[in-house]
Backbone as a printed PyTorch tensor [residue, N CA C, xyz], in Angstrom:
tensor([[[  4.5080,  79.0850,  33.7320],
         [  5.7320,  78.3720,  33.5990],
         [  5.9500,  77.9790,  32.1570]],

        [[  4.9420,  77.6290,  31.4110],
         [  5.1220,  77.2240,  30.0130],
         [  5.6690,  78.2980,  29.1880]],

        [[  5.2930,  79.5370,  29.4730],
         [  5.7740,  80.6730,  28.6550],
         [  7.2940,  80.8320,  28.8880]],

        [[  7.7720,  80.6400,  30.1270],
         [  9.1750,  80.8080,  30.3950],
         [ 10.0200,  79.7610,  29.6220]],

        [[  9.5170,  78.5300,  29.6330],
         [ 10.2450,  77.4300,  28.9330],
         [ 10.2330,  77.7000,  27.4110]],

        [[  9.0950,  78.1400,  26.9280],
         [  9.0270,  78.3980,  25.5010],
         [  9.9740,  79.4980,  25.0880]],

        [[ 10.0440,  80.5630,  25.9000],
         [ 10.9740,  81.6650,  25.6300],
         [ 12.4260,  81.1950,  25.6870]],

        [[ 12.7250,  80.3500,  26.6000],
         [ 14.1110,  79.8390,  26.7360],
         [ 14.4720,  79.0380,  25.5110]],

        [[ 13.5540,  78.3160,  24.9670],
         [ 13.8440,  77.5160,  23.7650],
         [ 14.1180,  78.4380,  22.5910]],

        [[ 13.3530,  79.4710,  22.4630],
         [ 13.5260,  80.3690,  21.3060],
         [ 14.8530,  81.1190,  21.3400]],

        [[ 15.2230,  81.5950,  22.5310],
         [ 16.4560,  82.3920,  22.6400],
         [ 17.6830,  81.5040,  22.6960]],

        [[ 17.5200,  80.2520,  22.9400],
         [ 18.6380,  79.3170,  23.0740],
         [ 19.4310,  79.1570,  21.7140]],

        [[ 18.6630,  79.0120,  20.6470],
         [ 19.3250,  78.8820,  19.3500],
         [ 18.5230,  79.6510,  18.2630]],

        [[ 18.7510,  80.9530,  18.3030],
         [ 17.9720,  81.8470,  17.4710],
         [ 18.2230,  81.6230,  15.9480]],

        [[ 19.4420,  81.2520,  15.6470],
         [ 19.7710,  81.0260,  14.2150],
         [ 19.0080,  79.7900,  13.6530]],

        [[ 18.9320,  78.7600,  14.4720],
         [ 18.2000,  77.5200,  14.0000],
         [ 16.6890,  77.8650,  13.9280]],

        [[ 16.1250,  78.6710,  14.8040],
         [ 14.7460,  79.0080,  14.7510],
         [ 14.4800,  79.8500,  13.4850]],

        [[ 15.3440,  80.7550,  13.0970],
         [ 15.1780,  81.5490,  11.9220],
         [ 15.2630,  80.6880,  10.7080]],

        [[ 16.1270,  79.7280,  10.6530],
         [ 16.2280,  78.8570,   9.4940],
         [ 15.0310,  77.9540,   9.3720]],

        [[ 14.4000,  77.5500,  10.5080],
         [ 13.2630,  76.6730,  10.4840],
         [ 12.0710,  77.3380,   9.8340]],

        [[ 12.0450,  78.6760,   9.8230],
         [ 10.9050,  79.4090,   9.2160],
         [ 10.9210,  79.2870,   7.7190]],

        [[ 12.0210,  78.8630,   7.1460],
         [ 12.1140,  78.6800,   5.6880],
         [ 11.5720,  77.3690,   5.1800]],

        [[ 11.1240,  76.4820,   6.0960],
         [ 10.5540,  75.1790,   5.7300],
         [  9.0440,  75.1960,   5.9150]],

        [[  8.3700,  74.4080,   5.0180],
         [  6.8990,  74.3480,   5.0680],
         [  6.5230,  72.8940,   4.8520]],

        [[  5.4490,  72.5240,   5.5530],
         [  4.8520,  71.1850,   5.3180],
         [  3.8960,  71.3040,   4.1400]],

        [[  4.0980,  70.5160,   3.0980],
         [  3.3050,  70.5190,   1.9300],
         [  2.5320,  69.2170,   1.8020]],

        [[  1.1870,  69.3300,   1.5730],
         [  0.3130,  68.1620,   1.3980],
         [ -0.3180,  68.2610,   0.0510]],

        [[ -0.1430,  67.1350,  -0.7030],
         [ -0.6590,  67.1070,  -2.0930],
         [ -1.5830,  65.9180,  -2.2160]],

        [[ -2.8000,  66.1190,  -2.7940],
         [ -3.7320,  65.0150,  -3.0330],
         [ -3.3820,  64.3890,  -4.3570]],

        [[ -3.2570,  63.0750,  -4.3470],
         [ -2.8990,  62.3100,  -5.5200],
         [ -3.9720,  61.2530,  -5.7550]],

        [[ -4.4940,  61.2420,  -6.9890],
         [ -5.5820,  60.2790,  -7.2990],
         [ -4.9860,  58.9670,  -7.8070]],

        [[ -5.4710,  57.8440,  -7.3400],
         [ -4.9910,  56.5300,  -7.7780],
         [ -5.6570,  56.2440,  -9.1140]],

        [[ -4.8830,  55.7980, -10.0980],
         [ -5.4340,  55.4830, -11.4320],
         [ -6.3140,  54.2100, -11.3760]],

        [[ -6.0060,  53.2730, -10.4780],
         [ -6.8560,  52.0480, -10.3980],
         [ -8.1740,  52.2440,  -9.8010]],

        [[ -8.1980,  52.8100,  -8.5540],
         [ -9.4320,  52.9090,  -7.7720],
         [-10.1010,  54.2520,  -7.8900]],

        [[ -9.3590,  55.2610,  -8.2600],
         [ -9.9500,  56.6130,  -8.2490],
         [ -9.9290,  57.3000,  -6.9210]],

        [[ -9.4630,  56.6190,  -5.9110],
         [ -9.4630,  57.1630,  -4.5440],
         [ -8.2600,  58.1000,  -4.3930]],

        [[ -8.3510,  59.0910,  -3.5070],
         [ -7.2580,  60.0300,  -3.2340],
         [ -6.4200,  59.5800,  -2.1210]],

        [[ -5.1490,  59.7690,  -2.3000],
         [ -4.1760,  59.5620,  -1.2040],
         [ -3.4010,  60.9140,  -1.0910]],

        [[ -2.7810,  61.0440,   0.0490],
         [ -2.0840,  62.3060,   0.2640],
         [ -0.5570,  62.0730,   0.4560]],

        [[  0.1690,  62.9280,  -0.2250],
         [  1.6610,  62.9050,  -0.0920],
         [  2.0330,  64.0890,   0.7430]],

        [[  2.8060,  63.8380,   1.8260],
         [  3.2010,  64.9080,   2.6980],
         [  4.7360,  64.9640,   2.6540]],

        [[  5.2450,  66.1680,   2.6620],
         [  6.7070,  66.4320,   2.7230],
         [  6.9580,  67.7610,   3.4170]],

        [[  8.0860,  67.8520,   4.0340],
         [  8.5800,  69.0740,   4.6230],
         [  9.6940,  69.6090,   3.7190]],

        [[  9.4310,  70.6980,   3.0380],
         [ 10.3240,  71.2070,   2.0380],
         [ 10.7810,  72.6630,   2.3250]],

        [[ 11.8950,  73.0070,   1.7440],
         [ 12.3000,  74.4080,   1.7490],
         [ 11.4200,  75.2160,   0.8870]],

        [[ 11.1410,  76.4550,   1.2510],
         [ 10.1560,  77.2670,   0.5730],
         [ 10.4620,  77.4610,  -0.9400]],

        [[ 11.7440,  77.3180,  -1.3160],
         [ 12.0770,  77.4640,  -2.7080],
         [ 11.7190,  76.2880,  -3.5900]],

        [[ 11.4540,  75.0960,  -2.9790],
         [ 11.1590,  73.8860,  -3.7150],
         [  9.6960,  73.4920,  -3.7270]],

        [[  8.8400,  74.3400,  -3.2450],
         [  7.4250,  73.9250,  -3.1650],
         [  6.7750,  73.8510,  -4.5590]],

        [[  7.0580,  74.7600,  -5.4430],
         [  6.4610,  74.6850,  -6.7490],
         [  6.9150,  73.4630,  -7.5550]],

        [[  8.1320,  73.0410,  -7.3670],
         [  8.6180,  71.8260,  -8.0480],
         [  7.8920,  70.5920,  -7.5450]],

        [[  7.6500,  70.5250,  -6.2600],
         [  6.9650,  69.4580,  -5.6230],
         [  5.4790,  69.3350,  -6.1750]],

        [[  4.7950,  70.4830,  -6.1880],
         [  3.4520,  70.4750,  -6.6210],
         [  3.2740,  70.2690,  -8.1230]],

        [[  4.3430,  70.5240,  -8.8960],
         [  4.2830,  70.3200, -10.3640],
         [  4.4660,  68.8400, -10.7270]],

        [[  5.0640,  68.0460,  -9.8740],
         [  5.2920,  66.6750, -10.1540],
         [  3.9610,  65.8710, -10.2840]],

        [[  4.0140,  64.8340, -11.0730],
         [  2.8030,  63.9850, -11.1990],
         [  3.0260,  62.6710, -10.5240]]])
């Protein structure tokens, strides 16, 4: 039954599913200047903007 529901969701809005493939979750480790500990910045970005996000300080 799960496969039938999953298939119905995919075929229901194929254009939105195709557009969703252009987005990626990006996780960047950022070091704190005070403590030296790492924190993580997470964002969901369009595939064209990933390099800009990773280049930021």
